[in-house]
N, C-alpha and C positions, 0 to 999 in steps of 0.2 A: 292376260295371260295368269295361269296361276301361282297363287303367291309363294305358292312351297320351287316354284323351279328357279325365282332367283335368290331365295332362302339359301337353297343347299347345292348351287349351278358348282360353286367354284370346289365345293368340297366332294359330290359325286365324280367330279372330271380329274380333278388331282390327281389320281394314279396315270391314266393316259394325258394329260396335259404334261406331268414332267417326262413321260419316260419314251413319249413318242412326239405329240405336236407343238411341242416348244420348239424342235428342230425344224420343222417343216413349217412354224409362221416366222422361226427368226430367216431362214432363209429366203421364202418368202416379202418376207417386212425389209430384208436386207436391199432390193430392188424397191420398193417406195422412197420415191424424186422430187422436190419442191412440197408443194400444195396439199395435202391428200386428204380426201375423203374417206373417210369408214363409214361401212353402211348397216350396222345393227352390233353395235362396238359390245350391249352386252355388258360381261362385268368390268371391261377393262384387261380382258389375259393379254392382249396384242399392247396396248402400250405402251411399259419396260421396252418391250422389243425393237419400236421405232429406234436407227440408227440413222437414217442421212435423210429421213426428211425433213424437210426446212420448217414445218407446221404442220399439225392435225386437227381436221372440225372432223368428229365423230356425231353419226347422227341415232337413239337408240329410242323407238317405238314404248318401252317399258319402263315409267318411274323408278323404281324400285333395284333393275338393274343398273341405270342409270345412277342412281347414291349411289349404288355397291362400289361402282370403277369408282369412285374419285379421288382411293385414296390410292388407282392407281394411277387416276394422272399426274398426282404431286410424286412420281418416285420416278417420271418416264425425264428420257434425256432430251427430249423436242416437246416444244410446245404444243399444248392439247386443249381446245373446247370442244364440252359433249355438250349436245344439244337435245330437248327432246323433239322427234320427229318422224315420221314416216316414209317407209322406204319410196313406195310409191306417189309423196307430192313434196320433194325432195324445196327444202327451204333457202334455194341459192340462183345465182342467175344462170345462164346458159357460157355453156366454157369458164369457168372456173376454175376448174381443178387439173393440177398437174396429171392427178391421178385417183385410181379408186382401187381401194381395198373390199371384199367382204367373204370374211373365213367363218363357217358353219351356221354360214345367220338367209345364204339364200332358201335354204329350207323352208323358211319359219312364213314369209315373207305371202299374204293373205293374195294380194294379183302381181304374182312374181314378170310377168311379160310390162306390168304399166312400171316398174322399176324399173329393170333396165331400160327401159325405153327415156323415163326421167337419167338415168346414169348416163347415158349417152351426148341428153340433154345438159349436164352439169361437167361434164369432161370433156378440156379440149383435144382437137382434132391429133392426132396424132398419141394422144396421152395414153398411159397405158391402166390397164384394169384387170386386176387378181383378185382370185377364187381358191381358196381351198375350201371344198364343199364333200360332200359325201352324194352318192348317187345313186340309184334304179340299180341291179347288174342284170348286164344282159345270159342270165341265166334261166332255164327251164323255172327249175324249182325256186333260188331264192328269190328270184325277184317275182314268185309270185307270192312269197312268204311276204314280202316287202310290201306289195299291192293290200293283203290280205290285210296285215299288222297297221298300217296306214290311217283309219278313222282311229283306231286308238290311242298312237302313239300320239296323234295330234293333240290329244284331250289332256294328257301329262305330259308332254315335255314342250311345253308351250309352240305349241302349233305347228312341230316338224314333222316334213313331209318324208318318211324314209323312203319313197319313190318317186322323189324328183331326178328329170333328166337334166339334168344343169347345163349341162354342155351342147347338149342341143337348145336346149332355151338362149346361152348366151353366143351360138353360134345367129339362131335368126332373131335375135335381138340388132341384126349390126355390124356388130363387132367383131375386129379381125381376128382368131387365137390363131397364137405365133406358138405356144408351148403347153401342151398336155402332160402331166405326168402322170402315170398312175400309181396308188400304195393301196397295198394292202387288198391283194387282187381283184384290186379296181374299183373296187366300196370307195375309196376317198380318192379325188382328183387335186392336183395344180395345176389350174389354166392360167398361163401368159395370155393377157388379145390385146389389143387395141382398138382405138375408136379411130375410125378415118369417114 
């Protein structure tokens, strides 16, 4: 990942996080209970928002992002441990977690199918898996623009795929999708699913 992304991520995202995404994240994370695994924790923007979790284990593949998240660990209401790890190779035993949270991170994972398979492996049967992601729009013009921009965007935005169809990938991974909330004309989805 470019060193500029971790350095300026919070600053660039601050207006949209404060005015729009914080409410979405807070609502989603209020349902995260038990021992939670957060995949792709970035700069720790979710950490202060956990209210009902027993504990959170967060993984982040970028060392600079992990370092930037540590201040937010200390401001959290629940115990949080942050580890350097990749979603495609989770360093945990099977059925270890009650809940998995992924927010605006699925788009950056290189082998998303393998990562979702790993998530299924480490979450308990019946465990909840929750996502907040942007997706490719099913629109003839906008969807094609996302396709065209993605190669460039991946280089400047930490590997982010603008055109990933996350909902389909989650279903294909074998998760049972329980609820989908479409936001901002369908560009962002809140997806609640469970492992079975």
